[in-house]
C-alpha positions in Angstrom: 28.5 57.5 29.1 28.9 58.9 25.5 26.6 57.7 22.8 28.4 55.6 20.3 26.2 57.0 17.3 27.2 60.5 18.3 30.9 59.6 18.4 30.5 58.1 15.0 29.0 61.3 13.7 31.8 63.3 15.1 34.4 61.0 13.7 32.8 61.2 10.2 32.8 65.1 10.3 36.6 64.9 11.3 37.3 62.5 8.4 35.2 64.1 5.8 35.7 67.8 6.7 32.0 68.9 6.6 28.7 67.9 8.0 27.2 67.3 4.5 30.0 64.9 3.4 29.8 63.1 6.8 26.0 62.7 6.4 26.4 61.3 2.9 29.0 58.7 4.1 26.8 57.6 7.0 23.5 57.6 5.0 21.8 60.4 7.0 20.6 63.9 6.4 22.9 66.9 7.4 20.4 68.0 9.9 20.5 64.6 11.6 24.3 64.8 11.9 24.1 68.3 13.2 21.6 67.2 15.9 23.9 64.3 16.9 26.8 66.7 17.3 24.7 69.2 19.3 23.6 66.3 21.7 27.2 65.3 22.0 28.2 68.8 22.9 25.5 69.0 25.6 26.5 65.5 26.8 30.3 66.5 27.1 29.6 70.2 28.0 32.1 71.0 25.3 32.0 73.1 22.1 32.9 70.7 19.3 32.1 72.7 16.2 32.7 76.3 15.4 31.4 78.4 12.4 34.0 79.3 9.8 32.5 81.0 6.7 29.8 78.8 5.3 31.1 75.7 7.0 32.2 74.3 10.4 35.6 73.5 11.8 36.4 71.1 14.7 37.7 72.6 18.0 40.9 71.2 19.5 38.8 69.3 22.0 36.7 67.9 19.1 39.8 66.7 17.3 41.0 64.9 20.4 37.6 63.3 21.0 37.4 62.3 17.3 40.8 60.5 17.6 39.5 58.7 20.7 36.3 57.9 18.8 38.3 56.3 16.0 39.9 53.8 18.5 36.5 53.1 20.2 35.0 52.4 16.7 37.8 50.1 15.8 37.2 48.1 19.0 33.4 48.0 18.3 34.2 46.7 14.7 36.4 43.9 16.3 33.6 42.9 18.6 31.0 43.0 15.9 33.3 40.7 13.7 33.7 38.2 16.6 30.0 38.0 17.2 29.1 37.7 13.5 31.6 35.0 13.2 30.2 33.2 16.1 26.7 33.3 14.6 28.1 32.4 11.3 25.7 34.7 9.4 26.2 38.0 7.6 24.2 40.5 9.8 24.4 44.1 10.7 25.4 46.9 8.3 27.9 46.8 5.5 28.9 50.1 3.9 30.3 49.7 0.4 32.1 52.4 -1.7 32.5 52.0 -5.4 33.7 54.0 -8.4 30.7 55.1 -10.6 30.9 52.6 -13.5 31.6 49.7 -11.0 28.5 50.8 -9.0 26.5 50.8 -12.2 28.0 47.8 -14.1 28.8 45.3 -11.2 27.2 46.1 -8.0 23.4 46.1 -8.8 23.5 42.3 -9.5 26.0 41.6 -6.6 23.9 43.6 -4.1 20.6 42.0 -5.3 22.2 38.6 -4.7 23.3 39.6 -1.2 19.8 40.8 -0.3 18.5 37.3 -1.1 21.4 35.3 0.5 21.9 37.6 3.5 18.4 39.0 4.5 19.7 40.3 7.8 22.4 42.3 6.3 21.8 46.0 5.6 24.0 47.1 2.7 24.6 50.8 2.1 26.3 52.1 -1.1 28.6 55.2 -1.4 29.8 56.3 -4.8 33.5 57.4 -4.6 36.5 57.7 -6.7 39.2 55.1 -6.0 41.6 57.6 -4.3 39.3 58.6 -1.4 37.6 55.1 -1.3 40.9 53.4 -0.3 41.4 56.0 2.5 37.8 55.6 3.6 38.3 51.8 4.1 41.6 52.4 5.9 40.0 54.8 8.4 36.9 52.6 9.0 34.5 54.9 7.3 33.4 52.2 4.9 33.7 48.3 5.2 34.5 47.5 1.6 35.4 49.4 -1.5 35.2 48.5 -5.2 38.2 50.3 -6.9 40.2 50.4 -10.0 43.6 51.5 -11.2 45.9 51.1 -14.2 49.2 49.2 -14.4 51.0 52.5 -15.2 49.0 54.5 -12.5 48.8 52.0 -9.5 46.4 52.9 -6.7 48.2 53.4 -3.4 46.7 51.0 -1.0 47.1 51.9 2.7 48.6 49.4 5.1 46.3 47.0 6.8 44.1 46.5 3.8 43.5 43.2 1.8 42.4 43.0 -1.8 40.5 40.6 -4.2 41.5 41.1 -7.9 38.4 40.7 -9.9 39.7 41.2 -13.5 40.5 43.6 -16.3 38.2 46.2 -17.7 39.2 47.1 -21.4 39.0 50.7 -22.6 38.1 51.7 -26.1 38.6 54.9 -27.9 35.2 56.6 -28.7 34.8 58.9 -31.6 32.2 60.3 -34.0 31.5 58.2 -37.0 32.6 60.9 -39.3 36.0 61.4 -37.5 39.0 60.9 -39.8 40.2 58.1 -37.5 37.0 56.2 -37.6 38.0 54.2 -40.7 40.9 52.5 -38.9 40.0 49.2 -37.3 42.5 49.8 -34.4 44.6 52.7 -33.4 48.1 52.8 -32.1 48.6 55.4 -29.3 51.0 57.4 -31.5 48.1 58.1 -33.9 46.2 59.8 -31.1 48.4 62.9 -30.9 46.9 66.2 -32.0 43.4 65.3 -31.0 40.8 67.2 -29.1 40.0 65.2 -25.9 37.1 64.7 -23.6 38.0 63.3 -20.2 37.3 63.3 -16.5 38.7 66.1 -14.5 42.3 66.2 -12.9 42.6 64.3 -9.7 40.7 61.4 -11.1 42.7 58.2 -11.7 41.4 57.9 -15.3 42.6 61.5 -16.1 46.0 60.7 -14.7 46.3 57.7 -16.9 45.4 59.6 -20.1 47.8 62.3 -19.3 50.6 60.0 -18.5 50.0 57.7 -21.6 50.0 60.6 -24.0 53.0 62.2 -22.5 54.9 59.0 -23.1 53.8 59.2 -26.6 55.3 62.7 -26.9 52.4 65.0 -26.4 50.7 67.0 -23.7 47.0 66.2 -24.2 44.5 69.0 -25.1 41.7 68.3 -22.8 39.0 70.6 -23.9 36.0 69.0 -22.0 36.3 67.8 -18.4 33.3 65.9 -17.2 33.0 63.4 -14.5 30.4 61.1 -16.0 31.3 58.8 -18.8 27.8 59.1 -20.2 28.3 62.8 -20.6 31.5 62.2 -22.3 29.7 59.9 -24.8 27.2 62.6 -25.5 29.9 65.1 -26.2 31.6 62.5 -28.6 28.2 62.0 -30.3 28.1 65.7 -30.9 31.5 65.6 -32.6 33.2 67.7 -30.0 36.3 65.4 -29.4 37.4 61.9 -28.7 37.5 60.0 -25.4 38.8 56.9 -23.8 35.9 55.1 -22.1 36.0 51.8 -20.2 33.5 49.0 -21.1 32.3 48.3 -17.6 28.8 49.7 -17.1 29.1 51.6 -20.5 26.0 50.2 -22.2 24.9 50.5 -25.8 26.5 53.5 -27.8 24.4 56.0 -29.7 24.5 55.4 -33.5 26.8 58.4 -34.0 29.5 57.0 -31.8 32.0 54.3 -32.7 34.3 52.3 -30.5 37.9 51.4 -31.7 40.5 49.3 -29.8 43.7 51.1 -29.0 47.1 49.4 -29.4 48.4 48.4 -27.0 45.1 47.8 -25.3 44.5 49.9 -22.2 42.7 48.1 -19.4 41.8 49.0 -15.9 42.4 46.6 -13.0 39.2 46.2 -10.9 39.6 44.9 -7.4 38.0 45.1 -3.9 39.6 46.4 -0.7 38.7 45.8 2.9 40.4 45.9 6.3 42.4 42.8 7.0 41.2 42.5 10.5 37.7 42.1 9.2 38.6 39.3 6.7 36.7 36.7 8.8 33.6 38.8 9.0 30.8 36.8 7.2 29.4 40.0 5.6 32.8 40.7 4.0 33.2 37.2 2.7 29.6 37.1 1.3 30.0 40.5 -0.4 33.3 39.4 -2.0 31.9 36.1 -3.2 28.9 38.0 -4.7 31.3 40.3 -6.6 33.3 37.4 -7.8 30.2 35.5 -9.1 28.8 38.5 -10.8 32.1 39.6 -12.6 31.6 37.2 -15.6 28.0 38.6 -15.9 28.9 42.2 -15.5 27.0 44.8 -17.5 29.3 46.0 -20.2 29.8 46.5 -23.9 32.3 43.5 -23.9 30.1 40.6 -23.0 32.3 37.7 -21.7 34.7 38.4 -18.8 38.4 38.7 -19.2 40.0 37.1 -16.3 39.3 36.5 -12.6 42.1 37.2 -10.3 42.9 35.7 -6.9 43.2 37.2 -3.6 46.7 38.6 -3.0 
């Protein structure tokens, strides 16, 4: 009989495309995943991974086995949900994916609450941009995802997922205190043309929003600095190298050289949680959602009070 943990390892490699990324998603080291795959090869007497350059690729047999593993893992999840429901307690493991500022600004408090209220629940956290996070939930690689999108750039939510709307996360324009626009109490989007921009790289939902917004204002944005971390963007703004649009969630205090100015109309991100609908009755899911909902008004941000708390769709 094939070991479930080894099937899970193979499935993760198939989903993420590499041993390293599979290990990160499961919370193990790369060597541990490689060992699991090697044991599965001996167990099945089948070559599952082949070297290609610096990485590995799945063989045809491995792809077929990974597809079977996905169905097996879905059945195991259903059984776990049923047992957890019968016990009426949040137990086992809960893997949560979250975008970086959500992981910093909302989840520390929510996960700390879960540790107290659900001591038998082991929660693991994986930082992920919303695009891949939604797919990870759909494929069963993570149980719950904290994601964000924009009204003009909605996140494509795969079928079979449910969502809980938490609220809106306003975004401010950050600029150096000596910047010509710093004297304005608020800035219409039209006045942002001709600026030197600091933004996240392409392929990130925040970058997509910036490009679309400025194109609608009649300009192709000149993004000179592409950095993934908002804290790095703030440091670049503090050096006077450009301006950036930075959300308030998880932002923290700004350095004295940096000012925040509202943009008109105010841009806001929509923050929400995603999970597989079939797991909606699982106590671990309901407990985690409740913790996020309670913590949203207390989230760490430059804004202070919450905007609005949404309801489940």
